[in-house]
Steps between C-alpha positions, in 0.01 A plus 500: 500500500343225712738566787397867504134404516565247777694760700213745460268247660729337760772755567869501427646158429846629602363606838348156547841343428666733747236421764547126454878531518466696820264237644767239428756714686264512799462122495879462514526692829570307821180381674433783753583772249283335235211470744530867603530633145203292386288640782611854415435448133150371576426800720631739234286331235183550701574826676726676249245560225773541243352521154813571295682186400839662475472639854379164636790315336752757631354485850523120515854504354605750766341286768684196364831696500444604859433144622780346293748747653365436849531124452851536358605716797321277753287791618220371723154562356386702803808721464402561138128569545488617859240433767196584284488318164198708385684823567801369307290396200301821491818708519650286222184545290512877541799499264273376221193720550503627140391152394195485724158545342406747771767740377304543177178564694675753727620690195152482348352653814763776506446578130123513540514732797759720334286516189193632679424863441322662788144601418 
């Protein structure tokens, strides 16, 4: 009962565990990969505007998978992200658009305009 109340206030405890586990994975990456993924994660946190915890956790897990694989293969960071890091991150983020708060507002606008009857 108490856990349900706490989750109502703070969000899913399972998602928090997954997020922390993923952060630990990121910390285990070799130095340059860790630095790059931390910078990307920071940018995504500020720019991404993800308001769904499950989408956020999935996005960061996918990012971790991508960088773990690149590190394992020895793929240079610039080969992974290309010449423009912002373009890379914004293209990556586009895969998770359903979790952005603006998606809800876009739908609200569409529904409002669709609901208007001409006078």
